[in-house]
KETOR-315731 format. One record per residue (C-alpha): residue number from 0; residue in three letters; x, z, y. Coordinates in nm, 3 decimals, always signed. Each point is the difference from the previous one (the first is absolute). Example, Ala and Ser with C-alpha at 12.3 -4.5 7.8 and 13.67 -1.06 7.14 Angstrom:
<recs>
{rec 0 "Ala" {+1.230 +0.780 -0.450}};
{rec 1 "Ser" {+0.137 -0.066 +0.344}};
</recs>
This chain:
<recs>
{rec 0 "Met" {-1.094 +0.732 -0.633}};
{rec 1 "Val" {+0.093 +0.277 +0.218}};
{rec 2 "Asn" {-0.054 -0.057 +0.369}};
{rec 3 "Asp" {+0.183 +0.168 +0.302}};
{rec 4 "Gly" {-0.095 +0.360 +0.053}};
{rec 5 "Leu" {+0.076 +0.333 -0.174}};
{rec 6 "Met" {+0.023 +0.118 -0.359}};
{rec 7 "Glu" {-0.006 +0.358 -0.105}};
{rec 8 "Thr" {+0.338 +0.130 -0.107}};
{rec 9 "Ala" {-0.158 +0.154 -0.316}};
{rec 10 "Ala" {-0.133 -0.348 -0.097}};
{rec 11 "Leu" {+0.358 -0.150 +0.038}};
{rec 12 "Met" {+0.138 +0.287 -0.210}};
{rec 13 "Ala" {-0.263 -0.074 -0.267}};
{rec 14 "Met" {+0.087 -0.366 +0.003}};
{rec 15 "Leu" {+0.374 +0.077 -0.045}};
{rec 16 "Gly" {-0.071 +0.262 -0.265}};
{rec 17 "Glu" {-0.174 -0.248 -0.223}};
{rec 18 "Arg" {+0.311 -0.230 -0.013}};
{rec 19 "Ala" {+0.242 +0.044 -0.275}};
{rec 20 "Thr" {+0.296 -0.085 +0.225}};
{rec 21 "Val" {+0.055 -0.126 +0.359}};
{rec 22 "Asn" {+0.301 -0.133 +0.181}};
{rec 23 "Val" {+0.108 +0.234 +0.277}};
{rec 24 "Arg" {+0.266 +0.043 +0.269}};
{rec 25 "Leu" {+0.079 +0.339 +0.145}};
{rec 26 "Ala" {+0.197 +0.089 +0.312}};
{rec 27 "Leu" {+0.108 +0.367 -0.012}};
{rec 28 "Val" {+0.167 +0.210 +0.264}};
{rec 29 "Ala" {+0.206 +0.316 -0.057}};
{rec 30 "Tyr" {-0.158 +0.306 +0.159}};
{rec 31 "Glu" {+0.095 +0.367 -0.075}};
{rec 32 "Gln" {+0.145 -0.091 -0.334}};
{rec 33 "Gln" {-0.296 -0.186 -0.098}};
{rec 34 "Trp" {-0.091 -0.376 -0.023}};
{rec 35 "Gln" {-0.298 -0.061 +0.231}};
{rec 36 "Leu" {-0.204 -0.325 -0.048}};
{rec 37 "His" {+0.031 -0.205 +0.319}};
{rec 38 "His" {-0.173 -0.324 -0.117}};
{rec 39 "Gly" {-0.148 -0.117 -0.326}};
{rec 40 "Gln" {-0.093 -0.370 -0.071}};
{rec 41 "Val" {-0.207 -0.089 -0.297}};
{rec 42 "Thr" {-0.049 -0.346 -0.136}};
{rec 43 "Leu" {-0.295 -0.042 -0.233}};
{rec 44 "Asp" {+0.122 -0.324 -0.158}};
{rec 45 "Asp" {+0.045 -0.046 -0.383}};
{rec 46 "Tyr" {+0.179 -0.329 +0.066}};
{rec 47 "Ala" {+0.271 +0.133 +0.255}};
{rec 48 "Pro" {+0.347 +0.015 -0.160}};
{rec 49 "Leu" {+0.159 +0.344 +0.045}};
{rec 50 "Val" {+0.372 +0.068 +0.014}};
{rec 51 "Glu" {+0.057 +0.381 +0.014}};
{rec 52 "Arg" {+0.224 +0.112 +0.295}};
{rec 53 "Ala" {+0.125 +0.330 +0.123}};
{rec 54 "Trp" {+0.194 +0.042 +0.324}};
{rec 55 "Arg" {+0.113 +0.363 +0.040}};
{rec 56 "Tyr" {+0.155 +0.150 +0.308}};
{rec 57 "Ser" {+0.050 +0.360 +0.107}};
{rec 58 "Ala" {-0.286 -0.028 +0.259}};
{rec 59 "Ala" {-0.223 -0.269 -0.155}};
{rec 60 "Thr" {-0.097 -0.149 -0.334}};
{rec 61 "Phe" {-0.186 -0.336 -0.065}};
{rec 62 "Leu" {-0.157 -0.062 -0.351}};
{rec 63 "Glu" {-0.171 -0.299 -0.148}};
{rec 64 "Leu" {-0.146 +0.052 -0.341}};
{rec 65 "Cys" {-0.307 -0.022 -0.218}};
{rec 66 "Leu" {-0.188 +0.337 -0.029}};
{rec 67 "Pro" {-0.313 +0.108 -0.182}};
{rec 68 "Gly" {-0.308 -0.050 +0.205}};
{rec 69 "Pro" {-0.103 +0.376 -0.018}};
{rec 70 "Val" {+0.347 +0.098 +0.139}};
{rec 71 "Val" {-0.038 -0.226 +0.289}};
{rec 72 "Ala" {-0.359 +0.129 +0.067}};
{rec 73 "Ala" {+0.133 +0.350 +0.004}};
{rec 74 "Leu" {+0.263 -0.084 +0.252}};
{rec 75 "Leu" {-0.263 -0.163 +0.218}};
{rec 76 "Gly" {-0.208 +0.314 -0.020}};
{rec 77 "Gly" {+0.290 +0.212 +0.121}};
{rec 78 "Asp" {+0.112 +0.147 -0.335}};
{rec 79 "Asp" {+0.380 +0.027 -0.061}};
{rec 80 "Gln" {+0.132 -0.208 -0.299}};
{rec 81 "Asp" {+0.322 -0.048 -0.185}};
{rec 82 "Val" {+0.105 -0.364 +0.043}};
{rec 83 "His" {+0.323 -0.152 -0.128}};
{rec 84 "Gly" {+0.174 +0.330 -0.006}};
{rec 85 "Val" {-0.116 +0.097 +0.339}};
{rec 86 "Arg" {-0.262 +0.263 +0.095}};
{rec 87 "Val" {-0.211 -0.185 +0.263}};
{rec 88 "Val" {-0.180 +0.214 +0.247}};
{rec 89 "Ser" {-0.304 -0.195 +0.108}};
{rec 90 "Pro" {-0.180 +0.094 +0.319}};
{rec 91 "Ser" {-0.388 -0.003 -0.029}};
{rec 92 "Pro" {-0.166 -0.294 +0.186}};
{rec 93 "Pro" {-0.089 +0.121 +0.348}};
{rec 94 "Phe" {-0.337 -0.202 -0.024}};
{rec 95 "Ser" {-0.265 -0.018 -0.267}};
{rec 96 "Ser" {-0.018 -0.383 +0.003}};
{rec 97 "Ala" {+0.238 -0.298 +0.014}};
{rec 98 "Ser" {-0.035 -0.301 +0.223}};
{rec 99 "Thr" {-0.077 -0.312 -0.196}};
{rec 100 "Ser" {+0.087 -0.356 +0.099}};
{rec 101 "Arg" {-0.089 -0.320 -0.166}};
{rec 102 "Leu" {+0.270 -0.264 +0.080}};
{rec 103 "Arg" {-0.015 -0.373 -0.059}};
{rec 104 "Gly" {+0.281 -0.189 -0.174}};
{rec 105 "Gln" {+0.324 -0.048 +0.209}};
{rec 106 "Glu" {-0.100 +0.272 +0.241}};
{rec 107 "Glu" {+0.272 +0.221 +0.107}};
{rec 108 "Trp" {-0.072 +0.366 +0.070}};
{rec 109 "Gly" {+0.247 +0.288 -0.009}};
{rec 110 "Arg" {+0.288 -0.244 -0.077}};
{rec 111 "Met" {-0.168 -0.110 -0.321}};
{rec 112 "Thr" {-0.129 -0.357 -0.075}};
{rec 113 "Thr" {-0.141 -0.126 -0.331}};
{rec 114 "Pro" {-0.122 -0.349 -0.088}};
{rec 115 "Trp" {-0.331 +0.134 -0.126}};
{rec 116 "Pro" {-0.254 +0.238 +0.168}};
{rec 117 "Arg" {+0.040 +0.367 -0.049}};
{rec 118 "Thr" {-0.157 +0.343 +0.068}};
{rec 119 "Glu" {+0.204 +0.272 +0.155}};
{rec 120 "Trp" {-0.067 +0.368 +0.048}};
{rec 121 "Thr" {+0.206 +0.208 +0.229}};
{rec 122 "Ile" {+0.020 +0.372 +0.056}};
{rec 123 "Ser" {+0.158 +0.105 +0.327}};
{rec 124 "Arg" {+0.274 +0.275 -0.002}};
{rec 125 "Asp" {-0.071 +0.325 +0.191}};
{rec 126 "Ala" {+0.146 -0.024 +0.351}};
{rec 127 "Asn" {+0.191 +0.328 -0.054}};
{rec 128 "Ala" {+0.151 -0.114 -0.334}};
{rec 129 "Ile" {+0.369 +0.027 -0.062}};
{rec 130 "Gln" {+0.194 -0.299 +0.146}};
{rec 131 "Pro" {+0.312 -0.141 -0.158}};
{rec 132 "Gly" {+0.335 +0.042 +0.163}};
{rec 133 "His" {+0.184 -0.268 +0.186}};
{rec 134 "Gly" {+0.345 +0.029 -0.148}};
{rec 135 "Leu" {+0.192 -0.238 -0.223}};
{rec 136 "Leu" {-0.119 -0.036 -0.365}};
{rec 137 "Val" {+0.299 -0.027 -0.238}};
{rec 138 "Gly" {-0.032 +0.078 -0.360}};
{rec 139 "Asp" {-0.130 -0.147 -0.335}};
{rec 140 "Gly" {-0.151 -0.311 +0.161}};
{rec 141 "Pro" {+0.086 -0.251 +0.282}};
{rec 142 "Ser" {+0.114 +0.168 +0.313}};
{rec 143 "Phe" {-0.218 +0.006 +0.317}};
{rec 144 "Leu" {+0.020 +0.103 +0.359}};
{rec 145 "Asn" {-0.314 +0.210 -0.031}};
{rec 146 "Phe" {-0.311 +0.072 -0.205}};
{rec 147 "Asp" {-0.215 -0.261 +0.166}};
{rec 148 "Gln" {+0.234 -0.284 -0.089}};
{rec 149 "Ala" {+0.027 +0.122 -0.354}};
{rec 150 "Leu" {-0.377 +0.020 -0.035}};
{rec 151 "Ser" {-0.053 -0.344 +0.134}};
{rec 152 "Ala" {+0.259 -0.151 -0.235}};
{rec 153 "Phe" {-0.137 +0.186 -0.294}};
{rec 154 "Leu" {-0.362 -0.096 +0.057}};
{rec 155 "His" {+0.029 -0.350 +0.145}};
{rec 156 "Gln" {+0.355 -0.118 -0.023}};
{rec 157 "Arg" {-0.031 -0.061 +0.372}};
{rec 158 "Pro" {+0.188 +0.141 +0.302}};
{rec 159 "His" {-0.149 +0.302 +0.167}};
{rec 160 "Glu" {-0.215 -0.068 +0.312}};
{rec 161 "Ser" {+0.009 +0.263 +0.265}};
{rec 162 "Thr" {-0.341 -0.093 +0.138}};
{rec 163 "Ala" {-0.192 +0.011 -0.337}};
{rec 164 "Asp" {-0.218 +0.290 -0.068}};
{rec 165 "Arg" {+0.069 +0.208 -0.312}};
{rec 166 "Ser" {-0.253 +0.280 -0.021}};
{rec 167 "Asp" {-0.150 -0.039 -0.349}};
{rec 168 "Leu" {+0.041 +0.267 -0.254}};
{rec 169 "Trp" {-0.147 -0.231 -0.269}};
{rec 170 "Arg" {-0.060 -0.365 -0.038}};
{rec 171 "Ile" {-0.181 -0.137 -0.296}};
{rec 172 "Val" {-0.018 -0.374 -0.058}};
{rec 173 "Leu" {-0.243 -0.186 -0.236}};
{rec 174 "Pro" {+0.056 -0.374 -0.033}};
{rec 175 "Gln" {-0.320 -0.220 -0.013}};
{rec 176 "Arg" {+0.075 -0.303 -0.202}};
{rec 177 "Thr" {-0.357 -0.102 -0.083}};
{rec 178 "Gly" {+0.038 -0.311 +0.224}};
{rec 179 "Trp" {+0.242 -0.095 +0.280}};
{rec 180 "Phe" {+0.163 -0.284 +0.191}};
{rec 181 "Pro" {+0.367 -0.076 -0.092}};
{rec 182 "Arg" {+0.002 -0.286 +0.263}};
{rec 183 "Ile" {-0.217 -0.166 +0.253}};
{rec 184 "Thr" {+0.090 -0.333 +0.150}};
{rec 185 "Ile" {-0.162 -0.118 +0.321}};
{rec 186 "Gly" {+0.021 -0.361 +0.107}};
{rec 187 "Pro" {-0.155 -0.192 +0.284}};
{rec 188 "Asp" {-0.298 -0.093 -0.220}};
{rec 189 "Leu" {+0.026 +0.207 -0.315}};
{rec 190 "Leu" {+0.026 +0.358 -0.099}};
{rec 191 "Thr" {+0.156 +0.067 -0.360}};
{rec 192 "Ala" {-0.031 +0.337 -0.152}};
{rec 193 "Asp" {+0.180 +0.109 -0.317}};
{rec 194 "Val" {-0.197 +0.264 -0.180}};
{rec 195 "Asp" {+0.141 +0.248 -0.271}};
{rec 196 "Gly" {-0.139 +0.305 -0.160}};
{rec 197 "Glu" {-0.082 +0.198 -0.311}};
{rec 198 "Ala" {-0.385 -0.007 +0.020}};
{rec 199 "Leu" {-0.142 -0.301 +0.191}};
{rec 200 "Asp" {-0.327 -0.039 -0.188}};
{rec 201 "Asp" {-0.286 -0.069 +0.241}};
{rec 202 "Ala" {+0.239 -0.005 +0.304}};
{rec 203 "Val" {-0.087 -0.221 +0.301}};
{rec 204 "Leu" {+0.235 -0.139 +0.261}};
{rec 205 "Glu" {-0.147 -0.020 +0.342}};
{rec 206 "Leu" {+0.126 -0.138 +0.342}};
{rec 207 "Ser" {-0.199 +0.119 +0.290}};
{rec 208 "Trp" {+0.028 -0.071 +0.375}};
{rec 209 "Ala" {-0.229 +0.040 +0.307}};
{rec 210 "Ala" {-0.206 -0.312 -0.065}};
{rec 211 "Gly" {-0.036 -0.001 -0.368}};
{rec 212 "Asn" {+0.168 +0.060 -0.338}};
{rec 213 "Gln" {+0.090 -0.170 -0.338}};
{rec 214 "Ser" {+0.021 +0.166 -0.341}};
{rec 215 "Gln" {+0.080 -0.103 -0.359}};
{rec 216 "Pro" {+0.015 +0.186 -0.331}};
{rec 217 "Val" {+0.335 +0.110 -0.149}};
{rec 218 "Asp" {+0.030 -0.086 -0.362}};
{rec 219 "Gly" {+0.338 +0.161 -0.051}};
{rec 220 "Ala" {+0.349 +0.002 +0.148}};
{rec 221 "Gly" {+0.088 -0.332 +0.162}};
{rec 222 "Thr" {-0.012 -0.199 +0.329}};
{rec 223 "Tyr" {-0.305 -0.035 +0.205}};
{rec 224 "Arg" {-0.046 -0.231 +0.311}};
{rec 225 "Phe" {-0.223 +0.013 +0.314}};
{rec 226 "Pro" {-0.007 -0.316 +0.215}};
{rec 227 "Leu" {+0.044 +0.062 +0.374}};
{rec 228 "Pro" {-0.131 -0.324 +0.175}};
{rec 229 "Gln" {+0.033 +0.190 +0.336}};
{rec 230 "Gly" {+0.304 +0.196 -0.090}};
{rec 231 "Leu" {-0.003 +0.371 -0.062}};
{rec 232 "Ala" {-0.243 +0.162 +0.238}};
{rec 233 "Pro" {+0.121 +0.303 +0.197}};
{rec 234 "Asp" {-0.101 +0.339 -0.146}};
{rec 235 "Ser" {-0.054 -0.138 -0.362}};
{rec 236 "Leu" {-0.005 +0.239 -0.287}};
{rec 237 "Leu" {+0.096 -0.094 -0.363}};
{rec 238 "Met" {-0.165 +0.241 -0.241}};
{rec 239 "Leu" {+0.046 +0.030 -0.384}};
{rec 240 "Arg" {-0.290 +0.211 -0.110}};
{rec 241 "Arg" {-0.228 +0.100 -0.294}};
{rec 242 "Lys" {-0.350 +0.056 +0.142}};
{rec 243 "Asp" {+0.031 +0.258 +0.269}};
{rec 244 "Gln" {+0.353 +0.106 -0.122}};
{rec 245 "Ser" {+0.299 -0.139 +0.191}};
{rec 246 "Leu" {+0.301 -0.079 -0.207}};
{rec 247 "Asp" {+0.240 -0.144 +0.253}};
{rec 248 "Trp" {-0.029 -0.164 +0.348}};
{rec 249 "Arg" {+0.189 -0.166 +0.274}};
{rec 250 "His" {-0.117 -0.014 +0.361}};
{rec 251 "Phe" {+0.109 -0.280 +0.234}};
{rec 252 "Pro" {-0.063 +0.091 +0.375}};
{rec 253 "Ala" {+0.238 -0.120 +0.260}};
{rec 254 "Pro" {+0.316 +0.096 -0.194}};
{rec 255 "Ala" {+0.071 +0.372 +0.015}};
{rec 256 "Tyr" {+0.211 +0.060 +0.296}};
{rec 257 "Gly" {+0.338 +0.165 -0.066}};
{rec 258 "Arg" {-0.064 +0.091 -0.366}};
{rec 259 "Thr" {+0.191 -0.090 -0.309}};
{rec 260 "Arg" {-0.109 -0.336 -0.129}};
{rec 261 "Asp" {-0.184 -0.004 -0.329}};
{rec 262 "Ala" {+0.235 -0.147 -0.260}};
{rec 263 "Ser" {-0.291 -0.137 -0.210}};
{rec 264 "Val" {-0.139 -0.216 +0.274}};
{rec 265 "Val" {+0.173 -0.334 +0.055}};
{rec 266 "Trp" {-0.089 -0.222 +0.294}};
{rec 267 "Glu" {+0.076 -0.347 -0.133}};
{rec 268 "Gln" {+0.015 -0.129 +0.352}};
{rec 269 "Pro" {+0.085 +0.260 +0.263}};
{rec 270 "Gly" {-0.191 -0.186 +0.270}};
{rec 271 "Pro" {-0.346 +0.133 -0.086}};
{rec 272 "Glu" {+0.143 +0.354 +0.002}};
{rec 273 "Leu" {+0.133 -0.038 +0.341}};
{rec 274 "Asp" {-0.346 -0.141 +0.110}};
{rec 275 "Leu" {-0.160 +0.315 -0.131}};
{rec 276 "Leu" {+0.257 +0.220 +0.190}};
{rec 277 "Leu" {-0.084 -0.176 +0.320}};
{rec 278 "Ala" {-0.373 -0.010 -0.058}};
{rec 279 "Asn" {-0.075 +0.308 +0.216}};
{rec 280 "Gly" {+0.260 -0.082 +0.265}};
{rec 281 "Glu" {+0.250 +0.238 +0.173}};
{rec 282 "Gly" {-0.116 +0.365 -0.008}};
{rec 283 "Lys" {+0.090 +0.342 -0.105}};
{rec 284 "His" {+0.192 -0.126 -0.312}};
{rec 285 "Leu" {+0.125 -0.340 +0.102}};
{rec 286 "Glu" {+0.233 -0.138 +0.265}};
{rec 287 "Cys" {+0.122 -0.354 +0.032}};
{rec 288 "Lys" {+0.331 -0.128 +0.154}};
{rec 289 "Arg" {+0.095 -0.358 +0.063}};
{rec 290 "Glu" {+0.367 +0.079 -0.082}};
{rec 291 "Val" {+0.234 +0.289 -0.054}};
{rec 292 "Pro" {-0.020 +0.158 +0.348}};
{rec 293 "Glu" {+0.275 +0.078 +0.246}};
{rec 294 "Ser" {+0.055 +0.267 +0.270}};
{rec 295 "Glu" {-0.335 +0.161 +0.121}};
{rec 296 "Ser" {-0.213 -0.180 -0.253}};
{rec 297 "Arg" {+0.229 +0.143 -0.279}};
{rec 298 "Lys" {-0.067 +0.346 +0.125}};
{rec 299 "Lys" {-0.376 -0.061 -0.008}};
{rec 300 "Met" {+0.020 -0.119 -0.354}};
{rec 301 "Leu" {+0.202 +0.303 -0.113}};
{rec 302 "Lys" {-0.244 +0.238 +0.174}};
{rec 303 "Thr" {-0.280 -0.171 -0.193}};
{rec 304 "Ile" {+0.182 +0.038 -0.333}};
{rec 305 "Ala" {+0.040 +0.372 +0.083}};
{rec 306 "Ala" {-0.371 +0.025 +0.082}};
{rec 307 "Phe" {-0.095 -0.179 -0.343}};
{rec 308 "Ala" {+0.226 +0.243 -0.188}};
{rec 309 "Ser" {-0.137 +0.305 +0.179}};
{rec 310 "Gln" {-0.356 -0.094 -0.083}};
{rec 311 "Asp" {-0.128 -0.195 -0.297}};
{rec 312 "Gly" {+0.236 -0.297 -0.014}};
{rec 313 "Gly" {+0.002 -0.351 +0.130}};
{rec 314 "Thr" {+0.145 -0.347 -0.005}};
{rec 315 "Ile" {+0.212 -0.201 +0.250}};
{rec 316 "Leu" {-0.022 -0.370 -0.047}};
{rec 317 "Ile" {+0.291 -0.198 +0.154}};
{rec 318 "Gly" {-0.068 -0.367 +0.029}};
{rec 319 "Val" {-0.361 +0.040 +0.124}};
{rec 320 "Gln" {-0.115 -0.030 +0.363}};
{rec 321 "Asp" {-0.238 +0.252 +0.180}};
{rec 322 "Asp" {-0.275 -0.256 -0.048}};
{rec 323 "Leu" {+0.060 +0.030 -0.385}};
{rec 324 "Gln" {+0.136 -0.357 -0.022}};
{rec 325 "Val" {+0.266 -0.014 -0.265}};
{rec 326 "Val" {+0.312 -0.165 +0.151}};
{rec 327 "Gly" {+0.253 +0.130 -0.251}};
{rec 328 "Leu" {+0.356 +0.115 +0.053}};
{rec 329 "Pro" {+0.221 -0.247 +0.194}};
{rec 330 "Glu" {+0.107 -0.281 -0.237}};
{rec 331 "Glu" {+0.360 +0.039 +0.092}};
{rec 332 "Ser" {+0.003 +0.375 -0.057}};
{rec 333 "Asn" {+0.163 +0.176 -0.292}};
{rec 334 "Val" {-0.278 +0.192 -0.156}};
{rec 335 "Asp" {+0.232 +0.244 -0.179}};
{rec 336 "Lys" {+0.181 +0.070 +0.327}};
{rec 337 "Gln" {-0.329 +0.070 +0.168}};
{rec 338 "Val" {-0.104 +0.237 -0.269}};
{rec 339 "Leu" {+0.335 +0.192 +0.036}};
{rec 340 "Gln" {-0.049 +0.004 +0.371}};
{rec 341 "Val" {-0.342 +0.168 -0.032}};
{rec 342 "Val" {+0.131 +0.252 -0.261}};
{rec 343 "Gly" {+0.281 +0.092 +0.241}};
{rec 344 "Met" {-0.239 +0.047 +0.291}};
{rec 345 "Ile" {-0.223 +0.242 -0.201}};
{rec 346 "Arg" {+0.297 +0.194 -0.135}};
{rec 347 "Asp" {+0.165 +0.047 +0.339}};
{rec 348 "Ser" {-0.314 +0.074 +0.201}};
{rec 349 "Leu" {-0.248 +0.208 -0.204}};
{rec 350 "Glu" {+0.026 +0.352 -0.124}};
{rec 351 "Pro" {-0.053 +0.065 -0.284}};
{rec 352 "Val" {+0.019 -0.348 -0.126}};
{rec 353 "Pro" {-0.347 -0.098 -0.133}};
{rec 354 "Ser" {-0.077 -0.145 -0.340}};
{rec 355 "Tyr" {-0.050 -0.372 +0.031}};
{rec 356 "Glu" {+0.051 -0.331 -0.176}};
{rec 357 "Thr" {+0.091 -0.342 +0.142}};
{rec 358 "Arg" {-0.104 -0.312 -0.165}};
{rec 359 "Val" {-0.023 -0.378 +0.101}};
{rec 360 "Ile" {-0.335 -0.171 -0.045}};
{rec 361 "Asp" {-0.012 -0.391 -0.042}};
{rec 362 "His" {-0.295 -0.152 +0.178}};
{rec 363 "Asp" {-0.061 -0.365 +0.032}};
{rec 364 "Gly" {+0.374 -0.064 -0.001}};
{rec 365 "Met" {+0.071 +0.267 +0.253}};
{rec 366 "Lys" {+0.154 +0.345 -0.055}};
{rec 367 "Val" {-0.145 +0.322 +0.134}};
{rec 368 "Leu" {+0.195 +0.334 -0.014}};
{rec 369 "Ala" {-0.230 +0.291 -0.095}};
{rec 370 "Ile" {+0.120 +0.355 +0.062}};
{rec 371 "Glu" {-0.236 +0.229 -0.191}};
{rec 372 "Ile" {+0.028 +0.368 +0.113}};
{rec 373 "Ser" {-0.128 +0.284 -0.221}};
{rec 374 "Ser" {-0.133 +0.335 +0.112}};
{rec 375 "Arg" {+0.152 +0.304 -0.164}};
{rec 376 "Gly" {-0.201 +0.263 +0.191}};
{rec 377 "Gln" {+0.251 +0.096 +0.266}};
{rec 378 "Met" {+0.094 -0.102 +0.361}};
{rec 379 "His" {+0.262 -0.250 +0.072}};
{rec 380 "Ala" {+0.175 -0.020 +0.333}};
{rec 381 "Tyr" {+0.142 -0.288 +0.208}};
{rec 382 "Arg" {+0.343 +0.096 +0.143}};
{rec 383 "Asn" {+0.008 -0.096 +0.361}};
{rec 384 "Gly" {+0.352 +0.100 +0.099}};
{rec 385 "Gln" {+0.030 +0.364 -0.054}};
{rec 386 "Arg" {-0.370 +0.053 -0.002}};
{rec 387 "Leu" {-0.231 -0.021 -0.306}};
{rec 388 "Glu" {-0.339 -0.152 +0.080}};
{rec 389 "Phe" {-0.317 +0.003 -0.226}};
{rec 390 "Tyr" {-0.264 -0.273 -0.007}};
{rec 391 "Val" {-0.339 -0.064 -0.141}};
{rec 392 "Arg" {-0.208 -0.311 -0.048}};
{rec 393 "Val" {-0.328 -0.033 +0.198}};
{rec 394 "Gly" {-0.173 -0.325 -0.100}};
{rec 395 "Pro" {+0.252 -0.277 +0.054}};
{rec 396 "Asn" {+0.212 +0.209 +0.248}};
{rec 397 "Thr" {+0.289 +0.235 -0.052}};
{rec 398 "Val" {-0.001 +0.299 +0.225}};
{rec 399 "Leu" {+0.188 +0.327 +0.044}};
{rec 400 "Ala" {-0.136 +0.272 -0.222}};
{rec 401 "Arg" {-0.160 +0.298 +0.175}};
{rec 402 "His" {+0.129 +0.356 -0.069}};
{rec 403 "His" {-0.303 +0.089 -0.227}};
{rec 404 "Glu" {+0.061 -0.332 -0.199}};
{rec 405 "Ile" {+0.364 +0.077 -0.054}};
{rec 406 "Ala" {-0.086 +0.364 -0.099}};
{rec 407 "Ala" {-0.266 -0.115 -0.247}};
{rec 408 "Gly" {+0.248 -0.252 -0.143}};
{rec 409 "Phe" {+0.255 +0.269 -0.068}};
{rec 410 "Gln" {-0.260 +0.239 -0.138}};
{rec 411 "Gln" {-0.114 -0.248 -0.268}};
{rec 412 "Ala" {+0.356 -0.081 -0.102}};
{rec 413 "Pro" {+0.061 +0.160 -0.346}};
{rec 414 "Thr" {+0.189 +0.335 +0.012}};
{rec 415 "Val" {+0.097 -0.033 -0.366}};
{rec 416 "Thr" {+0.113 -0.295 -0.201}};
{rec 417 "Arg" {-0.204 -0.180 -0.275}};
{rec 418 "Phe" {+0.196 -0.134 -0.280}};
</recs>
């Protein structure tokens, strides 16, 4: 199985050229009476259904169709090709190799998530390449405010995100369905793993943690169980493998701060998950509040949310004291009303509004409100009257960002938008 690293573009072209057909999506922009390739996405999946689509506008064209492998290989190499009645002008790749990423099942990257693992190759666009216009797209297809919105809808059926990077000239996706986890259920004393796959002969399922491990052979698709007499240990790793080849895996550190939750992992009793989250105490990625704050304490929480969003994410837990004792939200409180209160605070005080999720965790009959803030690679400010203030997290403390930290944050923000 391919590991992270690089793969020569010539090898990718050879791999595509050997296939009779491949499914491809092309985004083209009009330039000097030519149709210039802006982005190509290839899916090497014989099982994926394909419904041909063509959205045509005066300044852009989006095509989804099945093409001969040699035609796609030629486009990848920079040779112009006739595609669906359009002469596609394809720029040569600016680099001789493609970035290679091996992704586990249910891992989101570049706005794509699949239940099974996959290998992706990406080739970056030349920084000086032609950029699409920003005008309305009206024509033979749905209408859009601009090219970026159309591209996001065409590729992902999802709204455009202004903070998402979109710098790939090519993206090639190869599903890995040898073996994978459709569902994992974690209870207080049992881990249950559902396993599926196309070639599970000689596969082994292994649960590892700092003090030991358990393993069992896999004799086909089905359900496998690991007893957890002491509960799930922090930093546990569940691995489906064949000898030294990993097929699929899940890692259970203290739950990932501010990241999208894995839809394949079900916490049968949320209490153990909260225990893992609290295991390392308050720090760079976690802050606890006894209740929804008021006045100055509210400002402090909002500054912390801005710091989480400006760095690499974090979680606010409301219903937990500073000493990590879970006290829950006040019994007489309306949980939905408190969630709306927090949402309003964030919307009114932070610019731009960060990406976040709110959810209620049940713990020993008490309710804890979790605010999980994601990082999108840009700076977020707290509005203090007419002044915008930037903050960072230093250990368990939220402090004003220094000038060089603010500058670095803006420099790392993407200047182009990834689909």
